[in-house]
N, C-alpha and C positions, 0 to 999 in steps of 0.2 A: 413422275414417270407415266408415260403413255402406254395404252394396252397394243397389243398386236392386232386388234381389230381397227382403231384409230390409225395406224400406220398403214396398214393393208386398204382401208378406205382412202386414206390420203394419196396413195400410189395410184389408185383407179380415179379419184375425184380430181385432181389437181390437173392433169393433163386435158381432161374434158373442158375444165373451167378455162384453162390457157386457151384450148382451141375456139370457145365460144367468144372469149374475150377478142382474139385476133380477127376473126369473123365479124363481130359488131364494129370493131376499129376500122377495117377495111372499107366496108360496106355503109359506113356512117354518112359520107357526103350524098349518096342516093336514097338510102333508106333510114328506118331508126336505128340510131347507133352512134357511134362516133368514139372520139378520144374519152368523153367523161365515163361514160359506162364500160368502155373497154378497160379504162384505168382501174375503175372500181372493182371489176371481176379480177384484174390481175392481182391486185392488192389482195382480195379474198383467197386467191390461190396460195400467196405468199403467207397469209395469215394460218391457214391450213398446213402448211408446211410447218411453219412457227409451233404451232400447237401440237403436231404429232412427232416433230424430230427435234426440236429445239434450236436456239441460236446457233450453236455450233455448227450443226449440219446446214443450217441456212448461209453461214458464213462460208463453210468450206464448199458444199456441194453445189449452190446457187451462185454465190458470189465469187468463188474461186479464191478465197484468201486462205493463208496459213493459220492455223490455230492450234496453240498447245491444248492437248486434250484435258489435261488436268487444270488448266488455268481458267478462271473465270473469264467469261469473254468479254471483251469491252465494246459495251453499247455506244460509246460515243464514236467509234469508227464506224459503224453500221449506220448510225444518225448521220455522220458527215456525209456518207455516201448517198442517202436517201436525199439529203439536203442539197446535195451536189446535182443529182437528177432533177430535183424541183427546179433549181436555178436554171439549169440547161433547157428544161422545157419551157419555162417562161420566157428566154430569150429567144426561143425556136417560135414561139407562138406570136411574139411582138414583131419579130423580124418577119416572118410570113406575112403578117398584117401591114407592115411597113413597106415591103416590097413593091406593091402596085403603084406606091407614089413615085419611084423612081422611073416607072413609065407614064406618068402623068394620070394615073387612074386614082379614083377615090380608095381611101383605106379600107383593107378586108376584101378587096375586089378579086374574085376567083376566076379561074380559066380552067381548062382541061385541053388534053392531047388524047387522041384516040389512036392505039396502035392496032393495026390490022394484021391478019394472018400470022397471029400468035399460036405456036403449037398447044393443042389440047384447048384452048380458050376462043380461038378465032378472032375474037375483038376485045381489046381491054380499054377501058377509059381511066385515063390517069389525071385526077383532079389536083390542082394547087391547094385544095382545102385538105388534101391529106398532110401537107407540111403543118397547118394549124392543128388538124386534129391530133398529130402526133405530139404537139408541144402540150396541147391539153392533157394528153395521156400520160406525158412524163410528170407534169405539174401534180395531177392527182396521185398518180403511183408514188411520187417522191413525197408528197405531202401527206398522205394517208399513212405511208409506212413509217414516216418519223414520228407521227402521232401515236401509231401502235407500239413502236419501240419505246418512245418515252412512257407511255401509259404502263406498257408491259415491265417496264423497269420499276414500277412504283410497286 
């Protein structure tokens, strides 16, 4: 059983971790960061939620699944969801690397588009590297959460 201090700390720390994770993920093609470190931080946020509130809360509150309160949660269901995220991420990363081949460019060639006159931002650069980073992000989150779930079940 966790303490009130742990749960309160988790409620404060998890949103901060997720904001930093998203920030590092988005600016990763221009600055240090990207899908890997963003995924590691997201996994850290999930781990804090798991430690503070348990697997039932993680399934109900985060994954939006129905869980019987008195019943032992099925770790298999959670591991399958994480493994599926890993697989989708791997497919996205590979496909984003193969996409330039369709246009006669080398594997993993990246490009970008600049959107001008965007409210509040003025100008936004959207790089195709974001698709690859998103695939890496999903691979890291899915893989690490699968490992945490399996090790946590021991």
